[in-house]
C-alpha positions as CSV (number, residue, x, y, z in Angstrom):
1,M,-46.4,-135.2,-114.1
2,V,-45.3,-133.2,-110.9
3,R,-48.4,-131.3,-110.1
4,R,-50.0,-134.9,-110.5
5,A,-47.8,-136.6,-108.0
6,V,-48.7,-133.8,-105.8
7,E,-52.1,-133.8,-106.5
8,V,-52.1,-137.9,-106.0
9,A,-50.2,-137.6,-102.8
10,G,-52.7,-135.4,-101.2
11,D,-50.1,-132.8,-100.7
12,K,-49.9,-129.0,-102.0
13,L,-47.7,-127.0,-104.0
14,P,-45.6,-124.1,-102.7
15,D,-47.3,-120.6,-102.7
16,F,-45.5,-119.4,-105.8
17,S,-47.2,-115.8,-105.5
18,N,-44.6,-115.3,-102.6
19,Y,-41.5,-115.1,-104.6
20,D,-39.5,-113.4,-101.9
21,Q,-39.1,-117.0,-100.1
22,P,-35.9,-118.7,-100.1
23,A,-35.5,-121.3,-103.1
24,N,-35.7,-124.3,-101.0
25,R,-39.4,-123.2,-100.1
26,L,-40.3,-122.7,-103.6
27,S,-39.2,-126.1,-104.8
28,V,-41.8,-128.4,-105.2
29,R,-41.3,-131.7,-103.2
30,V,-42.8,-135.1,-104.4
31,N,-43.4,-138.4,-102.8
32,R,-40.8,-140.2,-104.8
33,A,-42.5,-143.6,-105.2
34,I,-45.8,-141.8,-106.5
35,Y,-43.7,-140.0,-108.9
36,A,-41.6,-143.0,-110.3
37,A,-44.9,-144.8,-110.9
38,L,-46.4,-142.0,-112.6
39,L,-43.1,-141.6,-114.5
40,D,-43.6,-144.9,-115.9
41,D,-46.8,-145.0,-116.9
42,A,-46.6,-142.0,-118.9
43,V,-43.5,-142.9,-120.8
44,V,-44.9,-146.4,-121.2
45,G,-48.3,-144.9,-122.2
46,S,-46.7,-142.8,-124.8
47,G,-45.5,-145.5,-127.1
48,A,-42.0,-145.2,-126.1
49,T,-39.9,-148.0,-125.5
50,L,-38.7,-147.9,-121.9
51,L,-35.5,-149.7,-121.1
52,F,-33.4,-149.7,-117.7
53,H,-30.3,-151.4,-116.8
54,T,-28.7,-150.3,-120.0
55,L,-25.5,-148.7,-120.6
56,L,-24.3,-147.0,-124.0
57,A,-21.3,-148.4,-125.5
58,A,-20.7,-146.9,-128.7
59,V,-22.3,-144.3,-130.9
60,E,-21.5,-144.0,-134.7
61,R,-23.3,-141.5,-137.3
62,Q,-23.8,-144.0,-140.4
63,D,-26.4,-143.7,-143.2
64,E,-28.2,-140.3,-141.9
65,Q,-28.9,-142.2,-138.5
66,W,-27.4,-142.6,-135.5
67,R,-26.1,-146.4,-135.1
68,L,-26.2,-147.1,-131.0
69,T,-24.7,-149.6,-129.3
70,L,-26.5,-150.6,-126.0
71,C,-25.2,-152.9,-123.4
72,G,-27.8,-154.4,-121.4
73,K,-27.7,-157.8,-119.0
74,E,-28.1,-159.9,-121.8
75,G,-25.0,-158.3,-123.8
76,L,-24.6,-156.0,-126.7
77,F,-27.2,-155.0,-129.1
78,E,-28.0,-152.1,-131.6
79,E,-30.5,-149.6,-132.4
80,R,-30.7,-146.8,-134.5
81,A,-32.2,-143.1,-134.4
82,R,-32.4,-140.1,-136.7
83,V,-32.2,-137.7,-133.6
84,L,-29.8,-138.7,-130.5
85,V,-30.5,-136.7,-127.3
86,D,-27.7,-136.9,-124.5
87,C,-29.6,-136.7,-121.0
88,S,-26.7,-138.5,-119.5
89,G,-25.8,-136.0,-117.5
90,D,-21.8,-136.5,-118.4
91,A,-22.2,-136.1,-122.0
92,N,-21.1,-139.7,-122.6
93,A,-22.9,-139.8,-125.9
94,V,-21.4,-136.7,-126.8
95,A,-17.8,-137.8,-125.9
96,L,-18.5,-141.7,-127.7
97,A,-19.5,-139.7,-130.8
98,G,-16.4,-137.8,-130.9
99,Y,-17.2,-134.5,-129.9
100,E,-15.5,-132.3,-127.1
101,R,-16.4,-132.1,-123.8
102,E,-14.9,-129.8,-121.1
103,Q,-14.0,-130.3,-117.5
104,N,-13.2,-127.8,-115.0
105,D,-9.6,-128.3,-113.0
106,E,-11.5,-128.5,-109.7
107,R,-15.0,-129.8,-109.4
108,Q,-17.7,-129.6,-106.9
109,P,-17.8,-132.4,-104.5
110,A,-20.2,-135.1,-104.5
111,T,-22.9,-135.6,-101.8
112,Y,-23.5,-139.1,-99.8
113,D,-27.5,-139.0,-98.5
114,A,-28.9,-140.3,-95.6
115,C,-31.3,-139.8,-92.9
116,F,-30.9,-140.3,-89.3
117,S,-33.4,-140.3,-86.2
118,G,-34.0,-142.0,-82.8
119,F,-32.8,-138.6,-81.0
120,D,-34.8,-135.8,-79.1
121,A,-33.2,-132.3,-80.9
122,A,-34.2,-130.0,-78.1
123,A,-32.3,-132.7,-75.5
124,I,-28.9,-132.6,-76.8
125,N,-25.9,-130.0,-75.6
126,Y,-24.6,-128.4,-78.4
127,D,-22.0,-126.9,-77.1
128,A,-20.5,-130.1,-76.0
129,L,-21.1,-131.9,-79.2
130,D,-19.4,-129.3,-81.2
131,R,-16.0,-129.7,-78.9
132,A,-16.6,-133.6,-79.4
133,Y,-16.6,-133.1,-83.3
134,E,-13.9,-130.5,-82.9
135,A,-11.7,-133.1,-81.1
136,A,-12.7,-135.9,-83.5
137,V,-11.7,-133.6,-86.5
138,T,-8.4,-133.1,-85.0
139,A,-7.8,-136.9,-84.1
140,G,-8.5,-137.6,-87.7
141,A,-11.8,-140.0,-86.4
142,L,-13.7,-137.6,-88.7
143,R,-13.2,-135.5,-91.7
144,L,-14.3,-131.6,-91.9
145,T,-16.8,-132.4,-94.7
146,D,-18.2,-135.6,-93.1
147,L,-21.1,-133.2,-91.6
148,G,-20.9,-131.0,-94.7
149,T,-21.2,-127.3,-94.8
150,H,-23.2,-126.5,-92.0
151,Q,-22.1,-123.2,-90.3
152,D,-23.2,-124.6,-86.8
153,H,-21.9,-128.2,-87.6
154,A,-23.3,-131.0,-85.5
155,R,-26.5,-128.8,-84.8
156,G,-26.8,-128.3,-88.5
157,F,-26.3,-131.9,-89.4
158,L,-28.9,-133.0,-86.9
159,R,-31.3,-130.3,-87.5
160,Y,-31.4,-131.8,-91.4
161,R,-31.0,-135.2,-90.0
162,G,-28.0,-135.7,-92.0
163,R,-30.0,-135.2,-95.1
164,N,-27.9,-134.2,-98.2
165,S,-25.1,-133.2,-95.9
166,M,-21.9,-135.4,-96.2
167,H,-19.6,-133.8,-98.7
168,L,-16.9,-136.2,-100.7
169,P,-14.2,-133.8,-102.3
170,G,-12.4,-135.1,-105.2
171,I,-14.4,-137.0,-106.6
172,D,-14.6,-138.1,-110.3
173,G,-18.3,-139.0,-110.9
174,S,-17.4,-139.5,-114.8
175,T,-16.6,-143.4,-114.5
176,S,-17.4,-146.3,-113.2
177,R,-14.5,-146.5,-111.3
178,G,-15.0,-142.9,-109.7
179,R,-18.5,-143.6,-109.1
180,T,-17.8,-146.8,-107.3
181,A,-15.0,-145.1,-105.1
182,A,-17.4,-142.4,-104.2
183,E,-19.8,-144.8,-103.1
184,I,-17.5,-146.9,-101.2
185,E,-16.1,-143.7,-99.5
186,G,-19.4,-142.3,-99.0
187,R,-20.3,-145.6,-96.7
188,R,-17.3,-145.1,-95.1
189,G,-17.8,-141.7,-94.3
190,L,-21.3,-143.0,-92.8
191,M,-19.9,-145.2,-90.6
192,R,-17.7,-142.5,-89.1
193,I,-20.4,-140.1,-88.4
194,F,-22.5,-142.7,-87.5
195,E,-19.9,-144.1,-84.8
196,F,-19.1,-140.9,-83.4
197,L,-22.8,-139.7,-83.0
198,R,-23.9,-142.8,-81.3
199,V,-21.4,-142.4,-78.1
200,Q,-22.4,-138.6,-77.6
201,P,-25.0,-137.7,-74.9
202,G,-28.5,-137.7,-76.0
203,L,-27.6,-139.8,-79.1
204,E,-27.3,-143.2,-77.6
205,N,-30.2,-144.5,-79.8
206,L,-29.4,-143.2,-83.1
207,T,-30.5,-145.0,-86.0
208,I,-30.2,-144.9,-89.8
209,D,-33.5,-144.5,-91.6
210,Y,-31.9,-144.9,-94.8
211,F,-29.1,-144.4,-96.8
212,A,-28.8,-143.7,-100.6
213,A,-27.8,-146.7,-102.8
214,E,-25.4,-144.0,-105.4
215,C,-23.8,-141.1,-104.6
216,G,-24.8,-137.7,-105.8
217,I,-22.5,-135.9,-108.3
218,R,-22.8,-132.3,-108.6
219,E,-20.5,-131.8,-111.7
220,T,-18.3,-133.8,-114.1
221,Y,-18.3,-132.5,-117.9
222,T,-20.2,-129.8,-119.5
223,I,-20.0,-130.2,-123.4
224,A,-18.3,-127.5,-126.0
225,G,-21.0,-126.0,-127.2
226,K,-22.3,-123.8,-130.3
227,K,-22.9,-121.3,-127.4
228,R,-21.9,-121.3,-123.8
229,I,-23.8,-119.8,-121.0
230,T,-21.6,-117.7,-118.6
231,V,-22.6,-116.6,-114.8
232,D,-23.1,-113.1,-116.3
233,D,-25.6,-114.5,-118.4
234,Y,-27.1,-116.3,-116.2
235,A,-27.1,-114.1,-113.1
236,G,-28.3,-111.0,-115.2
237,G,-31.1,-113.0,-117.0
238,R,-30.0,-112.7,-120.5
239,M,-32.9,-113.4,-123.0
240,W,-31.1,-115.4,-126.1
241,D,-32.4,-115.1,-129.1
242,D,-32.7,-118.8,-129.4
243,A,-34.0,-119.5,-125.8
244,V,-36.1,-122.6,-125.5
245,C,-36.5,-122.7,-121.7
246,Y,-36.0,-120.9,-118.5
247,S,-34.1,-122.0,-115.5
248,F,-34.7,-120.3,-112.0
249,Y,-32.4,-121.5,-109.2
250,P,-29.6,-119.2,-107.4
251,I,-25.8,-119.4,-108.0
252,D,-24.7,-122.6,-106.0
253,V,-21.0,-123.5,-105.9
254,H,-20.2,-126.1,-103.6
255,R,-16.3,-125.2,-103.2
256,P,-14.0,-127.9,-104.3
257,S,-12.5,-128.5,-100.8
258,G,-16.1,-129.7,-99.5
259,H,-16.2,-127.3,-97.0
260,G,-18.4,-124.2,-97.4
261,I,-21.0,-122.9,-100.2
262,D,-20.9,-119.8,-102.6
263,Y,-24.8,-119.2,-102.7
264,R,-26.0,-116.2,-104.8
265,V,-29.5,-115.4,-104.9
266,L,-30.7,-114.1,-108.1
267,A,-31.9,-110.2,-107.9
268,K,-35.8,-109.9,-108.0
269,D,-37.5,-110.6,-111.5
270,T,-34.7,-112.3,-112.8
271,F,-35.2,-115.7,-115.0
272,P,-32.3,-116.8,-116.9
273,T,-33.0,-118.5,-120.1
274,I,-31.3,-121.5,-121.7
275,P,-30.0,-121.0,-125.5
276,R,-30.9,-123.8,-128.0
277,G,-27.1,-123.2,-128.8
278,A,-25.8,-124.3,-125.4
279,M,-27.7,-127.5,-126.4
280,L,-25.8,-128.4,-129.3
281,P,-22.3,-129.7,-129.1
282,F,-20.0,-127.8,-131.5
283,G,-19.5,-129.0,-134.7
284,S,-22.3,-131.9,-134.6
285,Q,-25.6,-132.4,-136.3
286,W,-28.9,-134.3,-135.2
287,L,-27.5,-134.1,-131.7
288,L,-28.9,-132.5,-128.7
289,V,-27.9,-132.2,-125.0
290,A,-30.4,-131.9,-122.1
291,G,-29.0,-131.5,-118.1
292,R,-26.4,-130.5,-116.3
293,C,-23.8,-131.1,-119.3
294,V,-25.1,-128.2,-121.2
295,A,-22.5,-125.8,-122.1
296,G,-21.8,-123.0,-119.6
297,D,-19.0,-122.0,-116.9
298,Q,-19.1,-123.5,-113.4
299,E,-21.1,-120.7,-111.7
300,A,-23.8,-120.9,-113.9
301,N,-23.7,-124.5,-114.5
302,S,-24.0,-124.5,-110.3
303,A,-27.5,-123.0,-110.8
304,Y,-29.0,-124.9,-114.0
305,R,-27.8,-128.2,-113.1
306,V,-30.9,-128.8,-110.5
307,Q,-34.0,-130.9,-111.4
308,A,-36.2,-128.4,-112.1
309,S,-34.2,-126.8,-114.9
310,C,-32.9,-130.2,-116.2
311,M,-36.4,-130.9,-116.7
312,A,-37.4,-127.9,-118.7
313,M,-34.2,-128.9,-121.0
314,G,-35.3,-132.2,-121.3
315,Q,-38.7,-131.2,-122.4
316,A,-37.3,-128.6,-124.9
317,A,-34.6,-131.2,-126.6
318,G,-37.5,-133.8,-126.8
319,A,-39.7,-131.2,-128.6
320,M,-36.6,-130.4,-131.0
321,A,-36.0,-134.2,-131.6
322,A,-39.3,-134.9,-132.1
323,L,-39.9,-132.0,-134.7
324,S,-36.6,-132.8,-136.0
325,A,-37.2,-136.2,-137.4
326,R,-40.5,-135.7,-138.3
327,S,-39.8,-133.0,-140.6
328,H,-36.3,-134.5,-141.8
329,T,-34.8,-130.6,-140.4
330,E,-31.6,-130.4,-138.7
331,P,-32.4,-129.6,-134.8
332,E,-30.1,-126.1,-135.2
333,E,-32.4,-125.5,-138.3
334,L,-35.7,-125.6,-136.6
335,A,-38.2,-122.5,-136.7
336,L,-37.9,-121.3,-133.1
337,A,-41.9,-120.6,-133.2
338,D,-42.3,-124.3,-134.0
339,I,-40.4,-125.3,-131.1
340,H,-42.5,-123.0,-128.8
341,A,-45.6,-123.9,-130.3
342,A,-44.8,-127.8,-129.6
343,L,-43.5,-126.8,-125.9
344,R,-47.0,-124.8,-125.2
345,A,-49.3,-127.3,-126.5
346,H,-47.8,-129.7,-124.0
347,G,-47.8,-127.2,-120.9
348,A,-44.3,-125.9,-120.9
349,I,-43.4,-122.5,-119.9
350,V,-42.1,-120.7,-122.8
351,P,-39.4,-117.7,-122.7
352,G,-41.3,-114.5,-123.3
353,D,-44.7,-115.8,-122.3
354,I,-44.4,-114.6,-118.6
355,S,-43.3,-111.0,-117.2
């Protein structure tokens, strides 16, 4: 679907043969509107039932099936499933089913995303702008985290036009109250930045092109899994005996204070893998997890939480769920060769197939 979205948009994939480039230059950028429409068609065309605007209210294992209570705009209703896959990012289904989640004492900050324009970057006196920024922080008109983690402060913020820059420390993104607070605080920060920049020389015509409808949450919970990925496993490129997919991204811990990033590029030819056991909540059966809440420590999680890794985990979880439901075999008991064969059949990159 990513390749198709790039093709339809008339764009090109990065040059993956030059793997010495920074990770951001190897990331595939897609047109969001095209990608979303293609995904809709793929899911609906597969025969799956697609349902937006729905939350999970209760989970119970009953009569060898999962009994799910869902909350839609029309109220509560029930669905049943033989195998359940939790891709909520927060392990919501795992918690409602009664299994353990883990949370770090200090979590990485959230980010509120917006994009600015209406200025000529070459016409700005950045030394004067930095002095004004420091004075605004001292006076309390701005927070140190408002312009993100850019070492060159306002210069870096404007270089990226504000995108992926506004950090919000201390956010609990696992609850509706916490998510609401994050979005309110994100928009407050956006206004602080806008009001500060608009009165600076060269930025009088500053405009806000877009702002995010939701606040980006990096970290909430991970599951207590049957296996757990440590930073040594990840950075060492461990090939787990039950590996179902790869990850690739550098260690990328955004400091809980909201200012500064612990960014560690992986050694060349290091390709971490994700084990099936880290996708299985401890003590559970017929339950799989994919995405950022897979079992791991904070440093490893900071790397495998990114989109491409989550997509690989999601594909692996989907394949395991389908095989499990079809064969009436618990996911942990599936033959690894059968999982890998199903993934290869659908174009996945299977651990062990590359060197």
